[in-house]
N, C-alpha and C positions, 0 to 999 in steps of 0.2 A: 425603723434605726438602728435595731440592734442585726438584724440583716445586713447592711448594709457596712458594717464595722464589721463584722466575723467574715463577708467575703474581699472588703479591702485586706483585711489583716491577713486572708490563706495568699492572697492575691502578693502581697509585699513578701510571706518569708515564703513563695516560692521561687520570690525571685530573689532570693538570695539576705534580705534585711532579718535583722534580729528585734523584735518588737519588745520594749520592755514599757510595762505600764508600770510606774512607781508605783508601790503598797499594793497589788495584786498579782502581780506577776510577769514572766516571759516564754514569748510565743519564737520559738525556731523551729528551722533543719538540721539533724544529728545524721551525722551518716552510722549505720549499722555493718557491721561485717559478716560478709559470709561465715556462714557455720555449717553442725553438723545437729542435724536434731535427727527427733524415731519417731518412725510411724509408731503409735499408741496401739494403735488392733494388730499389727503384727511384728511390732517390735524392729524393724526393716530401718536400716540407717539411711537417710536424705538429704543431700545439700543442700541449703537453703540459700541463695543468690546473696551479694549483699544491698542494703537500697536506704534512700533517704528516707528518715519520720521526720513526722514533723509533733514536736514535743510544746507539751504547755508545762515551768517550772511553777511551780507558786512559791509566794511572796511569802517570807515567813509571819508575819502580817495576819494572812490567814490560815495558817497552814493550825490542823487539827489539834489541838494541845491536852493532856490530858489531864 
């Protein structure tokens, strides 16, 4: 059941939907813009292209609180 839920969630989010599970969190795609990064071994600058990221934002009800 969990595998089917995850499969359907990923499929829907990849098709542009935002999945909001009340009290749990939100699954969505967000654009990450292109940026310049640095290779930690050679210190050379490299260009990282823009991409879509699969993001989960936890509800405030389940976030860790100290």
